[in-house]
C-alpha positions as CSV (number, residue, x, y, z in Angstrom):
1,M,-91.6,-283.2,5.1
2,A,-90.5,-280.7,7.7
3,R,-92.0,-282.0,11.6
4,T,-92.4,-279.5,14.0
5,N,-93.6,-279.5,17.9
6,S,-93.6,-277.3,20.7
7,I,-89.8,-279.2,21.7
8,T,-88.4,-278.5,18.5
9,E,-87.6,-274.5,17.8
10,A,-88.6,-272.9,14.5
11,P,-88.7,-269.3,14.0
12,R,-92.3,-268.9,15.4
13,H,-90.3,-269.1,18.8
14,V,-88.1,-266.5,18.3
15,G,-87.8,-263.2,17.4
16,Y,-86.3,-262.1,14.2
17,Q,-87.9,-261.2,11.6
18,P,-87.9,-263.4,8.1
19,S,-86.7,-260.3,5.8
20,E,-83.7,-259.9,8.4
21,R,-82.9,-263.3,8.2
22,K,-79.0,-264.1,6.4
23,A,-78.0,-266.8,4.9
24,F,-74.6,-268.2,2.5
25,F,-75.0,-269.5,-0.9
26,T,-72.2,-271.7,-2.1
27,D,-71.8,-272.3,-5.7
28,T,-69.4,-275.7,-6.0
29,S,-69.6,-275.3,-9.9
30,I,-67.0,-272.4,-9.7
31,C,-65.0,-272.8,-6.7
32,I,-61.6,-273.8,-7.7
33,G,-60.1,-275.4,-4.4
34,C,-57.8,-272.3,-3.2
35,K,-58.6,-272.6,0.5
36,A,-59.1,-268.9,0.8
37,C,-62.0,-268.8,3.0
38,E,-60.7,-271.9,5.1
39,V,-57.9,-269.0,6.1
40,A,-59.7,-266.0,6.2
41,C,-62.2,-267.8,8.7
42,K,-59.1,-269.0,10.8
43,E,-57.8,-265.1,11.0
44,W,-61.0,-263.3,11.8
45,N,-62.0,-265.7,14.1
46,R,-58.4,-266.8,15.9
47,N,-58.9,-270.4,15.4
48,P,-55.9,-272.5,16.1
49,Q,-54.2,-274.0,13.2
50,D,-54.8,-277.9,12.5
51,G,-52.1,-280.5,13.5
52,A,-48.7,-279.7,12.7
53,Y,-49.5,-278.6,9.3
54,E,-48.2,-282.1,8.3
55,L,-49.5,-284.1,4.6
56,S,-52.5,-286.0,5.6
57,G,-51.7,-288.6,3.2
58,M,-55.5,-288.3,2.0
59,S,-55.3,-285.8,-1.5
60,Y,-54.6,-282.4,-1.3
61,D,-56.9,-281.8,1.9
62,N,-55.3,-281.6,4.9
63,T,-58.1,-280.6,6.9
64,G,-60.3,-283.2,6.7
65,S,-63.6,-282.2,7.8
66,L,-65.2,-279.5,10.1
67,G,-64.7,-279.0,13.3
68,A,-64.1,-276.6,16.8
69,D,-61.1,-275.2,15.1
70,T,-61.9,-275.5,11.4
71,W,-65.4,-273.6,10.7
72,R,-64.9,-273.6,6.9
73,H,-63.8,-276.5,5.1
74,V,-62.9,-276.7,1.3
75,A,-63.4,-280.6,0.5
76,F,-61.4,-282.2,-2.2
77,I,-63.6,-285.0,-3.4
78,E,-61.2,-287.1,-6.3
79,Q,-63.8,-289.3,-8.5
80,S,-61.8,-292.3,-9.8
81,E,-62.7,-294.1,-13.1
82,A,-64.6,-296.5,-11.1
83,Q,-66.8,-294.1,-9.4
84,I,-67.2,-292.4,-12.6
85,T,-68.5,-295.3,-14.4
86,R,-70.6,-296.5,-11.6
87,A,-72.3,-293.5,-11.8
88,R,-72.9,-293.5,-15.5
89,E,-73.8,-296.8,-15.1
90,E,-76.8,-295.2,-12.5
91,G,-77.5,-292.8,-15.2
92,A,-76.0,-290.0,-14.5
93,K,-74.3,-287.8,-17.0
94,L,-70.9,-286.3,-15.3
95,V,-69.4,-283.4,-17.2
96,A,-65.4,-282.1,-17.1
97,L,-64.9,-279.8,-14.4
98,G,-61.3,-279.4,-15.4
99,M,-58.0,-279.8,-14.0
100,P,-56.1,-277.4,-11.5
101,G,-53.1,-276.2,-12.8
102,I,-49.9,-273.6,-13.2
103,G,-49.2,-271.2,-16.0
104,V,-51.1,-269.6,-19.3
105,E,-51.7,-272.3,-21.0
106,D,-52.9,-274.0,-18.7
107,V,-55.9,-271.7,-17.7
108,K,-56.4,-271.3,-21.5
109,E,-56.6,-274.9,-22.1
110,A,-59.0,-275.4,-18.7
111,T,-61.1,-272.5,-20.3
112,P,-64.2,-273.4,-22.3
113,K,-64.9,-272.3,-25.9
114,P,-67.0,-269.6,-26.2
115,E,-68.5,-270.7,-29.2
116,S,-69.9,-273.6,-27.2
117,V,-72.0,-273.7,-23.6
118,T,-72.3,-277.6,-23.7
119,P,-69.3,-279.1,-21.0
120,A,-67.5,-281.7,-22.6
121,D,-67.6,-285.2,-21.4
122,T,-65.4,-285.8,-17.7
123,P,-62.6,-288.1,-18.7
124,D,-61.4,-291.6,-16.0
125,F,-61.1,-288.8,-13.3
126,R,-62.3,-285.5,-12.0
127,W,-62.2,-283.3,-8.5
128,L,-65.4,-282.4,-6.6
129,M,-64.3,-278.9,-4.9
130,S,-66.9,-277.5,-2.3
131,S,-66.4,-275.1,0.6
132,D,-68.4,-276.6,3.5
133,V,-70.1,-274.8,6.7
134,C,-72.3,-274.5,9.6
135,K,-75.5,-274.4,8.1
136,H,-77.8,-272.5,10.5
137,C,-80.6,-274.6,9.7
138,T,-84.5,-273.2,10.4
139,N,-84.6,-275.9,12.9
140,A,-81.6,-276.1,14.8
141,G,-80.8,-279.9,16.9
142,C,-78.1,-278.6,18.2
143,L,-80.2,-275.3,19.7
144,D,-82.7,-277.4,20.6
145,V,-81.0,-279.8,22.8
146,C,-78.7,-277.1,24.6
147,P,-79.2,-277.5,28.2
148,T,-77.4,-274.4,29.3
149,G,-79.2,-271.5,26.4
150,A,-75.6,-271.3,25.3
151,L,-76.9,-271.6,22.0
152,F,-79.1,-268.8,20.2
153,R,-80.9,-267.4,17.5
154,T,-79.4,-264.2,15.8
155,E,-81.5,-261.6,14.8
156,H,-80.0,-262.7,11.5
157,G,-81.6,-266.1,11.7
158,T,-78.0,-267.5,12.5
159,V,-77.2,-269.8,15.5
160,V,-74.5,-268.6,17.7
161,V,-72.1,-270.2,20.6
162,Q,-71.5,-268.1,23.9
163,D,-68.7,-268.9,24.8
164,D,-69.1,-267.9,28.8
165,V,-72.4,-269.6,28.5
166,C,-71.6,-273.5,27.1
167,N,-70.6,-275.4,29.8
168,G,-68.8,-278.2,27.1
169,C,-71.3,-281.2,27.7
170,G,-71.0,-282.0,24.3
171,T,-74.8,-282.4,24.3
172,C,-75.1,-280.2,20.7
173,V,-72.7,-282.5,19.1
174,A,-75.0,-285.6,19.0
175,G,-77.6,-282.9,18.3
176,C,-75.9,-281.7,14.7
177,P,-77.6,-283.5,11.9
178,F,-74.5,-282.7,9.8
179,G,-72.1,-283.2,12.3
180,V,-70.8,-279.3,12.4
181,I,-70.2,-278.2,16.2
182,E,-67.5,-280.1,18.3
183,R,-66.1,-279.0,21.2
184,R,-62.5,-277.3,21.1
185,S,-60.5,-280.0,23.2
186,D,-57.4,-280.6,24.8
187,G,-57.3,-283.9,24.5
188,G,-59.7,-284.6,27.9
189,V,-63.4,-285.4,28.0
190,S,-64.3,-283.6,30.9
191,K,-67.2,-281.1,31.3
192,R,-65.9,-277.6,32.2
193,D,-66.7,-276.4,35.5
194,E,-65.5,-272.6,35.5
195,R,-65.4,-269.7,33.0
196,S,-61.7,-269.8,30.5
197,K,-59.7,-266.9,31.9
198,R,-58.5,-264.8,29.1
199,V,-54.5,-265.4,29.3
200,G,-52.4,-262.6,27.2
201,E,-53.3,-261.0,24.1
202,D,-55.3,-262.0,21.5
203,F,-52.8,-261.4,19.2
204,T,-48.6,-260.8,19.2
205,V,-46.8,-260.2,15.9
206,G,-44.8,-263.4,15.5
207,E,-46.3,-265.1,18.7
208,V,-49.1,-268.0,18.8
209,A,-51.5,-266.3,20.2
210,P,-52.8,-268.6,22.8
211,I,-55.9,-270.8,22.4
212,K,-59.3,-269.9,23.4
213,N,-61.9,-271.8,24.8
214,I,-60.9,-275.2,25.4
215,G,-63.6,-277.7,26.3
216,V,-66.2,-275.4,24.9
217,A,-68.4,-275.9,21.8
218,Q,-67.3,-274.1,18.5
219,K,-68.8,-273.5,15.1
220,C,-69.2,-271.1,12.8
221,T,-71.1,-268.1,13.6
222,M,-71.3,-266.1,10.0
223,C,-69.6,-263.7,11.6
224,F,-71.7,-262.6,14.0
225,D,-69.1,-259.6,14.9
226,R,-69.0,-258.2,11.4
227,Q,-72.8,-258.4,11.4
228,A,-73.4,-255.8,14.0
229,V,-71.2,-253.0,11.8
230,G,-72.7,-254.2,8.5
231,E,-69.7,-256.2,7.5
232,G,-70.1,-259.9,4.9
233,P,-68.4,-263.0,6.2
234,A,-65.0,-262.8,6.1
235,C,-65.0,-266.4,4.2
236,A,-67.2,-264.4,1.6
237,K,-65.5,-261.0,1.3
238,T,-62.6,-263.6,0.4
239,C,-63.6,-265.8,-2.0
240,P,-61.8,-264.9,-5.8
241,T,-64.3,-266.3,-7.8
242,T,-67.6,-265.6,-6.0
243,S,-68.2,-269.2,-5.1
244,I,-68.9,-268.1,-1.5
245,K,-72.1,-265.6,-1.4
246,Y,-73.7,-263.5,1.6
247,G,-76.7,-261.7,1.5
248,S,-80.4,-262.0,2.7
249,Y,-82.0,-265.6,2.8
250,D,-84.6,-264.8,0.1
251,E,-81.7,-263.1,-2.4
252,M,-79.4,-266.0,-1.7
253,L,-82.7,-268.8,-2.3
254,A,-83.0,-266.6,-5.7
255,A,-79.6,-266.5,-6.6
256,A,-79.6,-270.1,-6.2
257,K,-82.5,-271.2,-8.2
258,T,-81.4,-269.3,-10.9
259,R,-77.6,-270.3,-11.1
260,V,-78.9,-274.2,-10.7
261,A,-81.5,-273.3,-14.2
262,E,-78.6,-271.4,-16.0
263,L,-76.3,-275.0,-15.6
264,H,-79.2,-277.1,-16.5
265,A,-79.3,-274.8,-19.7
266,Q,-76.0,-275.7,-20.5
267,G,-76.2,-279.4,-19.5
268,M,-75.2,-279.8,-16.1
269,T,-78.1,-282.0,-15.6
270,E,-76.4,-283.1,-12.4
271,A,-76.4,-279.3,-10.7
272,R,-78.9,-279.6,-7.7
273,L,-79.6,-277.1,-5.0
274,Y,-79.1,-278.8,-1.3
275,G,-80.7,-276.9,1.7
276,A,-83.1,-274.8,-0.5
277,N,-86.1,-277.2,0.4
278,S,-88.1,-275.4,3.7
279,E,-89.9,-278.7,3.5
280,D,-86.7,-281.4,4.3
281,G,-86.2,-282.7,7.8
282,V,-84.7,-279.2,9.0
283,G,-87.0,-276.6,7.9
284,G,-84.4,-275.7,5.2
285,T,-80.9,-274.5,5.8
286,G,-79.4,-270.9,6.2
287,S,-76.7,-272.3,3.8
288,I,-77.9,-273.2,0.7
289,F,-75.4,-275.2,-1.8
290,L,-75.1,-276.0,-5.6
291,L,-73.6,-279.6,-6.1
292,L,-72.9,-281.4,-9.4
293,D,-73.5,-284.7,-7.6
294,A,-75.7,-286.3,-5.1
295,P,-75.0,-284.7,-1.8
296,E,-73.5,-288.1,-0.3
297,V,-70.8,-288.0,-2.3
298,Y,-69.6,-284.6,-0.8
299,G,-70.3,-286.2,2.8
300,L,-73.5,-284.5,3.1
301,P,-76.8,-286.4,4.2
302,P,-79.6,-286.9,1.9
303,D,-82.3,-286.7,3.7
304,P,-81.6,-284.6,7.2
305,Q,-83.3,-285.3,10.4
306,V,-83.5,-282.5,13.1
307,P,-83.6,-285.1,16.2
308,T,-86.0,-283.2,18.4
309,A,-88.7,-283.7,15.6
310,N,-89.2,-287.6,16.9
311,L,-89.3,-286.6,20.7
312,P,-93.3,-286.4,21.3
313,A,-93.7,-289.6,19.2
314,M,-91.2,-291.6,21.4
315,A,-92.1,-290.5,24.6
316,K,-95.6,-292.2,23.8
317,R,-94.1,-294.7,22.6
318,A,-92.4,-295.4,25.8
319,A,-94.9,-294.2,28.4
320,A,-96.9,-297.1,26.5
321,A,-94.6,-299.8,26.7
322,A,-93.9,-298.3,30.7
323,A,-97.7,-299.5,30.7
324,G,-97.1,-302.6,29.5
325,L,-94.6,-303.8,31.7
326,I,-96.3,-301.8,35.0
327,G,-99.3,-304.2,33.6
328,A,-97.5,-307.4,33.3
329,V,-95.8,-307.4,36.4
330,A,-99.3,-306.5,38.4
331,G,-100.5,-309.5,36.1
332,A,-98.1,-311.8,37.3
333,F,-98.6,-310.8,41.0
334,L,-101.8,-311.3,40.9
335,I,-101.8,-315.0,39.2
336,G,-98.9,-315.9,41.6
337,G,-100.7,-314.5,44.5
338,R,-104.1,-317.2,43.9
339,S,-102.1,-320.2,42.8
């Protein structure tokens, strides 16, 4: 159940109209793991590369996770025979998603037969692929705890960082229940005391662009600059399978509910929606996901909570504890004085 208070940021505290709220709907059942969304996001936002293009040794996913330099991350979740067996023992009805391949024959083999909509049972190994992104929570923990007002709620209902206002304190990093937002760092952990200066051109052909906003909190903006001119986010525009959809929140929520019902009718009973419940611990999210397994499998918290929701209760308990401590000390002095 979502809990809000005078401290928790919520729609009633801001000026955007619910009908104007924008959202993502990411359908992981048709994600092919091409990472086109990652590339498009980096190119449009001029985000730095991750590492030195070296193999991580952790499957084909060399990005690792969302961070200050990666605002879209396609996760490759490899499920081995042991994991699949355990899931079956828990009652899960897993289905085959096919394996990636090269060439026409591989594509034909992986394409479901038109005469049947019932998916085949999964083999002893399968990949789950999901393009993760900032959740743009209805009650955003990062926004609640920001001491400078660098994080703000836009007219589209999204949460955006103002680079020139952020002082790099990192409070928002601890306030995000999803671990999305991070500071862009050059290796140090010191607080930024002055605004960064723009050095050189933003982009020059054949040259590596200078890394900007070092020490500043960074995350997905849902392409706020593109929204301002009526364009959709770069990731959604680039996705070749329409796994990433973008539109009004009401449209995306309706599309998500329709799609999960469709998959259930096809036998994919493990399909479920994540972030679509307005009564969860963050009031629902502006990034709705269709998952084919439990949220934990995708590295998502099963019950995210905005941290500021518990502050009033914590303050009351702390005050009661302090009063009890003061009373105990005063009593000790009185008893000691009499003796």
